[in-house]
C-alpha positions in Angstrom: -28.2 13.4 11.8 -28.2 10.0 10.9 -27.8 9.4 7.0 -30.6 8.7 4.5 -30.5 5.2 3.0 -29.8 4.8 -0.5 -30.8 1.4 -2.3 -27.8 -0.2 -3.1 -27.6 -1.3 -7.1 -25.3 -2.8 -9.0 -27.1 -2.8 -12.0 -28.6 0.1 -12.3 -26.7 3.1 -10.5 -22.2 3.3 -11.8 -21.3 4.6 -8.7 -22.1 1.7 -7.6 -20.9 -0.5 -9.8 -18.0 1.3 -9.6 -16.6 0.6 -6.5 -17.0 -3.3 -6.7 -15.0 -3.0 -9.8 -11.7 0.0 -8.5 -11.9 -2.7 -6.0 -11.7 -6.0 -8.7 -8.8 -4.5 -10.4 -7.0 -3.2 -7.0 -7.6 -0.1 -6.3 -7.0 0.5 -2.4 -10.1 2.1 -0.5 -9.0 5.8 -0.3 -8.3 6.0 -4.1 -12.2 4.5 -4.9 -13.5 6.9 -2.2 -11.5 9.7 -3.9 -13.0 8.3 -8.3 -16.4 8.0 -6.7 -17.2 10.2 -3.6 -18.4 7.5 -1.1 -17.5 7.0 2.2 -15.3 4.6 3.4 -17.8 3.5 4.9 -20.5 2.7 2.2 -17.7 1.9 0.1 -17.2 -1.9 2.6 -21.2 -1.3 2.8 -21.0 -2.2 -0.7 -18.2 -4.7 -1.3 -19.8 -7.0 1.7 -23.3 -6.4 -0.2 -21.1 -7.7 -3.8 -18.9 -10.7 -1.3 -15.9 -9.1 -2.4 -12.5 -9.0 -0.1 -10.8 -5.6 -1.0 -7.0 -7.4 -0.3 -8.9 -10.5 -2.8 -6.5 -8.5 -5.3 -3.8 -8.1 -3.3 -3.1 -11.0 -2.4 -3.1 -12.5 -6.1 -6.8 -15.2 -5.5 -9.0 -13.5 -8.1 -9.6 -14.0 -11.6 -9.0 -11.4 -12.0 -5.3 -10.4 -10.4 -3.8 -13.4 -12.4 -5.0 -12.0 -15.2 -3.8 -8.4 -14.7 -0.7 -9.4 -13.4 -0.1 -12.6 -16.9 -0.9 -9.9 -19.2 0.5 -5.8 -17.6 4.0 -7.5 -17.4 6.0 -6.5 -20.6 4.5 -2.6 -19.4 5.3 -3.0 -15.4 8.6 -4.6 -17.5 10.1 -1.5 -19.4 9.1 0.5 -16.5 11.0 -1.2 -14.0 13.1 -1.2 -16.2 13.8 2.5 -16.8 13.2 3.2 -13.2 16.4 0.9 -12.6 18.4 2.2 -15.3 
């Protein structure tokens, strides 16, 4: 049975926007799947339409990735130091 076509609208559908938001902050497709309820194919389609690469964040190539790296350092450092002691 063929799945029913669903119009993708990042401005009117919160789940559509959430998909690209979660990808933008570096979450994996399995995490996005759990949070949105979309299948991996549905996630991939939304990311393709939005022109967002799931791995762009991980390689530090986006402004969002650079911002998070810069601003989260104190929190991450404190956590890592606690893990090392």
